[in-house]
C-alpha positions as CSV (number, residue, x, y, z in Angstrom):
1,X,18.0,-1.8,-1.2
2,X,18.7,-3.6,2.4
3,X,18.4,-0.2,4.2
4,X,15.1,0.5,2.2
5,X,13.9,-2.8,4.0
6,X,15.1,-2.3,7.1
7,X,14.0,1.4,6.9
8,X,10.3,-0.8,6.3
9,X,10.6,-3.1,9.1
10,X,11.2,-0.1,11.2
11,X,7.8,1.5,9.9
12,X,6.3,-2.2,10.6
13,X,7.9,-2.4,14.3
14,X,6.5,1.0,15.0
15,X,3.0,0.9,13.6
16,X,2.1,-2.6,13.7
17,X,0.0,-3.1,16.9
18,X,-1.5,0.5,15.5
19,X,-2.8,-1.2,12.3
20,X,-3.9,-4.0,13.9
21,X,-6.0,-2.4,17.1
22,X,-7.7,-0.2,14.7
23,X,-8.4,-3.4,12.7
24,X,-9.7,-5.3,15.4
25,X,-11.6,-2.9,16.6
26,X,-13.3,-2.4,13.3
27,X,-13.6,-5.9,12.3
28,X,-14.7,-7.4,15.7
29,X,-12.5,-10.1,14.8
30,X,-8.9,-10.6,15.9
31,X,-8.1,-13.5,13.4
32,X,-9.7,-11.2,10.4
33,X,-7.9,-8.6,11.5
34,X,-4.7,-10.5,11.9
35,X,-4.7,-11.3,8.4
36,X,-5.7,-8.2,7.1
37,X,-2.9,-6.6,9.3
38,X,-0.6,-8.1,7.0
39,X,-2.2,-7.3,3.9
40,X,-1.7,-4.0,4.8
41,X,1.4,-4.3,5.5
42,X,2.7,-6.2,2.6
43,X,0.7,-3.6,-0.1
44,X,2.3,-0.4,1.9
45,X,5.8,-2.1,1.1
46,X,4.7,-2.5,-2.2
47,X,3.3,1.2,-2.6
48,X,5.4,2.6,-0.2
49,X,7.0,5.0,-3.2
50,X,3.6,6.9,-3.7
51,X,3.3,8.0,0.2
52,X,3.9,11.6,0.1
53,X,4.1,13.1,3.7
54,X,1.6,14.6,3.5
55,X,0.5,13.2,6.8
56,X,1.4,10.9,9.3
57,X,1.8,7.5,8.1
58,X,0.1,5.7,11.0
59,X,-3.1,7.7,9.0
60,X,-1.5,6.3,5.9
61,X,-1.4,2.8,7.2
62,X,-4.7,2.5,8.2
63,X,-6.5,3.9,5.1
64,X,-4.8,0.7,3.4
65,X,-5.9,-1.3,6.4
66,X,-9.7,-0.4,6.1
67,X,-9.4,-0.1,2.4
68,X,-8.2,-4.4,2.8
69,X,-11.1,-4.8,5.5
70,X,-13.7,-2.8,3.0
71,X,-12.1,-5.3,0.2
72,X,-12.6,-8.6,2.0
73,X,-16.0,-7.8,3.2
74,X,-16.9,-7.4,-0.7
75,X,-15.1,-10.5,-1.1
76,X,-17.1,-12.7,1.8
77,X,-20.3,-10.7,0.6
78,X,-19.5,-12.4,-3.0
79,X,-18.9,-15.9,-1.7
80,X,-22.5,-16.0,0.6
81,X,-24.2,-14.9,-3.0
82,X,-22.4,-17.3,-5.3
83,X,-23.5,-20.4,-2.2
84,X,-26.8,-18.8,-2.2
85,X,-27.3,-18.9,-5.5
86,X,-25.0,-22.7,-6.2
87,X,-27.7,-23.7,-4.1
88,X,-31.1,-22.2,-5.1
């Protein structure tokens, strides 16, 4: 199991910057990009067994990152809507 962690650490080190820059460009916000990059690698680590190797791992990670970003946007929109409704 330690080998599994070491292998994922190599993936993290190699692709962290790619994922971060992708999210920074997508979100135009460095702090959001940092937060979602962490979430992306957490989700990737939990689901690495589902990676089939049919695409480059960078593509797989960026897909997870994109999905995390869109989930973040939905949560933010829901918070705004709830705030508006509660203060109307």
